[in-house]
PAROGU-820493 format. One record per residue (C-alpha): x, z, y. Coordinates in steps of 0.5 Angstrom, whole numbers, padded with zeros to 4 digits, always signed. Layout:
XZY...
***
This chain:
+0000+0000+0000+0003-0002+0007+0005+0004+0011+0001+0003+0019+0005+0007+0024+0000+0011+0029-0001+0009+0035-0003+0016+0037+0003+0021+0038-0001+0027+0035-0001+0024+0030+0005+0023+0028+0007+0029+0024+0001+0030+0020+0004+0029+0013-0001+0029+0007-0008+0027+0005-0012+0026+0011-0020+0025+0010-0025+0024+0017-0031+0024+0014-0038+0027+0015-0041+0032+0012-0049+0029+0010-0045+0022+0009-0045+0020+0002-0039+0016+0002-0036+0021+0004-0039+0025-0002-0035+0021-0007-0029+0019-0003-0029+0028-0004-0030+0028-0011-0024+0022-0013-0019+0026-0010-0021+0032-0014-0021+0029-0021-0015+0027-0019-0012+0033-0017-0010+0031-0010-0011+0036-0004-0012+0034+0002-0013+0036+0010-0020+0036+0012-0023+0032+0019-0031+0033+0020-0034+0028+0024-0040+0027+0028-0044+0022+0027-0050+0025+0031
***
């Protein structure tokens, strides 16, 4: 997978897997399930879609 360099300087200090998601989104629920099934840890960043 290609690496994309962030444009925002605050993102450059992040490491590991980060997931920006909406708690009630069915798509993000599926992603969280897969991440849990494969045993990866991730940092959760909640977003408000309303």
